[in-house]
C-alpha positions as CSV (number, residue, x, y, z in Angstrom):
1,X,36.2,-11.0,50.0
2,X,35.3,-6.8,49.8
3,X,32.8,-6.1,48.7
4,X,32.1,-3.3,46.6
5,X,29.5,-0.6,48.0
6,X,27.8,2.1,46.8
7,X,26.9,5.6,48.7
8,X,22.9,5.7,48.4
9,X,22.3,8.7,51.3
10,X,23.7,10.2,54.5
11,X,22.3,10.6,57.4
12,X,22.0,14.2,58.8
13,X,19.2,14.1,61.3
14,X,16.7,12.6,63.6
15,X,13.3,13.8,62.7
16,X,10.5,13.5,65.6
17,X,10.9,11.6,68.5
18,X,9.4,7.9,66.7
19,X,13.0,6.8,65.3
20,X,12.9,8.3,62.5
21,X,15.7,9.8,59.9
22,X,16.6,12.9,57.3
23,X,18.5,11.3,54.7
24,X,20.4,13.4,51.8
25,X,19.9,11.3,48.9
26,X,22.7,9.9,46.8
27,X,21.0,7.6,44.8
28,X,19.8,7.8,41.6
29,X,16.7,6.0,42.1
30,X,15.5,6.8,45.5
31,X,11.6,5.4,44.8
32,X,13.2,1.9,44.6
33,X,16.5,2.0,47.0
34,X,13.9,3.5,49.9
35,X,11.2,1.2,49.4
36,X,9.6,-0.5,52.3
37,X,11.1,-4.1,52.7
38,X,14.3,-3.1,50.5
39,X,18.0,-3.4,53.2
40,X,20.7,-1.0,53.1
41,X,23.3,-0.6,55.5
42,X,24.9,1.8,58.1
43,X,28.5,3.1,57.5
44,X,29.4,4.8,60.9
45,X,32.9,5.7,61.7
46,X,31.9,4.1,65.5
47,X,31.4,0.5,64.3
48,X,34.0,-1.6,62.5
49,X,31.3,-3.8,60.7
50,X,28.1,-2.0,58.5
51,X,24.7,-2.4,60.7
52,X,22.2,-4.1,58.3
53,X,18.5,-2.5,58.6
54,X,15.4,-2.9,56.7
55,X,13.3,0.1,55.4
56,X,9.8,-0.3,57.1
57,X,8.9,3.6,56.2
58,X,9.5,6.1,53.9
59,X,8.5,10.2,53.1
60,X,9.5,13.1,51.9
61,X,9.8,16.2,53.7
62,X,11.1,19.4,51.9
63,X,14.4,18.6,50.4
64,X,15.3,15.3,52.3
65,X,13.9,11.6,52.3
66,X,12.4,10.8,55.8
67,X,13.4,6.7,57.1
68,X,12.2,4.7,59.4
69,X,14.0,1.4,59.8
70,X,12.4,-1.7,61.3
71,X,12.6,-2.2,65.1
72,X,14.0,1.4,65.5
73,X,10.7,3.1,67.2
74,X,12.3,6.0,69.3
75,X,14.6,8.7,68.9
76,X,17.0,7.5,71.4
77,X,17.6,4.5,69.1
78,X,18.6,6.4,66.2
79,X,20.4,9.0,67.7
80,X,24.0,6.9,67.1
81,X,23.2,7.0,63.0
82,X,23.8,10.9,62.8
83,X,26.3,11.5,60.4
84,X,26.3,8.1,59.0
85,X,26.3,7.0,55.6
86,X,23.6,4.7,53.9
87,X,25.1,2.3,51.2
88,X,24.1,-0.9,49.2
89,X,26.5,-3.5,48.0
90,X,27.2,-3.7,44.2
91,X,24.8,-7.0,43.9
92,X,22.0,-5.1,45.2
93,X,21.8,-2.9,42.2
94,X,19.4,-3.9,39.5
95,X,19.7,-4.2,35.6
96,X,19.0,-0.5,34.2
97,X,17.6,-0.6,30.6
98,X,19.6,0.0,27.8
99,X,20.2,4.2,27.6
100,X,20.5,4.5,31.6
101,X,23.5,4.4,33.5
102,X,24.4,4.6,37.4
103,X,25.7,7.9,38.0
104,X,28.9,6.1,39.8
105,X,29.7,5.1,35.9
106,X,29.4,8.3,34.8
107,X,30.9,10.6,37.1
108,X,34.6,10.4,35.8
109,X,34.0,10.0,32.3
110,X,35.8,12.1,29.6
111,X,33.5,14.7,27.5
112,X,34.9,15.3,24.0
113,X,32.9,17.5,21.5
114,X,31.6,15.3,18.3
115,X,34.4,16.5,16.5
116,X,36.8,15.2,19.1
117,X,37.8,17.7,21.0
118,X,38.3,17.2,25.0
119,X,36.2,19.0,27.0
120,X,36.6,17.9,30.7
121,X,35.5,15.1,33.1
122,X,32.7,14.8,34.6
123,X,32.9,15.9,38.7
124,X,28.8,15.8,39.7
125,X,25.6,14.9,38.4
126,X,22.9,17.5,39.9
127,X,19.5,16.4,39.4
128,X,17.4,19.6,39.3
129,X,14.4,18.5,37.6
130,X,13.4,17.7,34.4
131,X,16.7,16.2,33.5
132,X,20.1,15.3,34.8
133,X,22.4,18.0,34.5
134,X,26.5,17.2,34.8
135,X,29.0,19.5,35.9
136,X,32.4,19.3,33.7
137,X,35.1,20.2,35.4
138,X,37.6,22.1,32.7
139,X,41.0,22.9,32.8
140,X,41.9,26.7,33.1
141,X,38.2,27.4,32.5
142,X,35.0,27.6,34.8
143,X,32.9,24.1,35.1
144,X,30.6,23.5,32.4
145,X,26.9,22.7,32.7
146,X,25.6,19.8,30.2
147,X,22.0,18.7,30.6
148,X,21.8,14.6,29.8
149,X,19.7,15.2,26.8
150,X,19.6,13.6,23.3
151,X,19.6,17.4,21.9
152,X,23.1,17.0,23.5
153,X,24.8,13.6,24.5
154,X,25.2,11.6,21.5
155,X,26.9,8.5,22.9
156,X,28.3,6.7,25.9
157,X,31.2,4.4,26.0
158,X,31.2,3.5,30.0
159,X,33.9,0.9,29.0
160,X,36.1,3.5,28.1
161,X,34.9,6.2,30.1
162,X,34.0,8.8,27.3
163,X,30.9,10.5,26.2
164,X,30.6,12.6,23.2
165,X,28.5,15.4,22.7
166,X,26.8,18.3,19.9
167,X,28.2,21.5,20.8
168,X,25.0,23.7,20.5
169,X,25.6,27.7,20.3
170,X,26.5,29.0,23.8
171,X,26.4,25.8,25.3
172,X,30.3,26.1,26.7
173,X,30.3,29.5,26.9
């Protein structure tokens, strides 16, 4: 039985000499995903099977998440993980509250105006601060950036990969 895996980060380097790794996060909920005691799985090109690790410590440093895993206490033990991908199996995804969605559920949804005009597909989600911003790939036009706020997003239908937005003046220019 093959499990469905979700990418939660990329190990880009080591940090210091005590086994800390530098991660670019790809998860919707880094504080929960990187919590002490959580299990993560390291996928490297050199190994067929992922390596299970347990988070021993987590902290933010500049734009990176710094993680330490139980049993890994030196730079020599973690250098092998440079370039690897951190993933979790589907069954480790927690239940979300109503109105909350995982990035992978939103990406590739088609966005329409309230009047039914197709705008394009969501290609990426940016997390600059106060609210997420959806990058919508449009045919023959540059990408549109749509803030994920109640004033704009009217309806999200994950089952049909369809999102309806209110087109405010200047939004799609």
